[in-house]
N, C-alpha and C positions, 0 to 999 in steps of 0.2 A: 867844540860841537857835539852836539849827542845827535846822530844820524837818524835814531829809530825816532825821539822826540820830533826833530824836524819831517820826517815823514809823517808822522801822526797829525801833525797840526796842519802841513801845508797840503799833503796829498789825500789823506783820509780826511781830515777836515772839511776840505772842498767837498769831496764825494759825499759826504753826509749833507752837505748844505745843498748841493744839487738834488740829491733825492729827494729832499723836502720840498725844494722848487717845484720839482717835476710833478709832486703830488698835488700841488697847489696848481699846476700849469703857470708857474710864474716865469717872469722875465728875471735873468741872471746877471749881475754886473759883477765881475771880478778884476780886481787891482792887482797887478803883478808886480814885477822888479826889473831893473835894468840889468841886475846880475844874472838875467840868463842870456845875456850877450857879453863877449868878451872885449869889447870896446873898440876893435881893431877898424871896423867899417864906418864908424861915427854914428849919424842921423840914421837909427834904423826904423822900420815900417813893421806893421803887425804881421805882414806875411812873411819878413824875413826869419830864417833858419836858426833858432836859439844853439849858442855854444858857451853854455854856463861855465862862469868863472870859479866858482865853488859849488859844494854840495846842496847849500840852501838854494842857488839857484837853480840847481838839477830840480828839486822838489817842486818849485815855484812852475819850471818849465813843464813839470809832468802834471802839475795841476791844471795848467793852460790847456793842456791835451783834452784833460776831461772834460773843462767848460767848452771848447771847441766841440767836442763831440754831443754834449748837450744840447 
């Protein structure tokens, strides 16, 4: 796993898309992953706190935070 590449694609890429959407005053739809949860609780809701199982999940959780702020 290349952590720098994962950050570039998932976090920086999402930030770039959000900036472009903001300039157009567009809605933004984001598809994340179940890797942001550890799987211990079962059926998760959007409001649940993430606990990523790996670095990929962590980058997607960071991207989700950017989207929520948008």
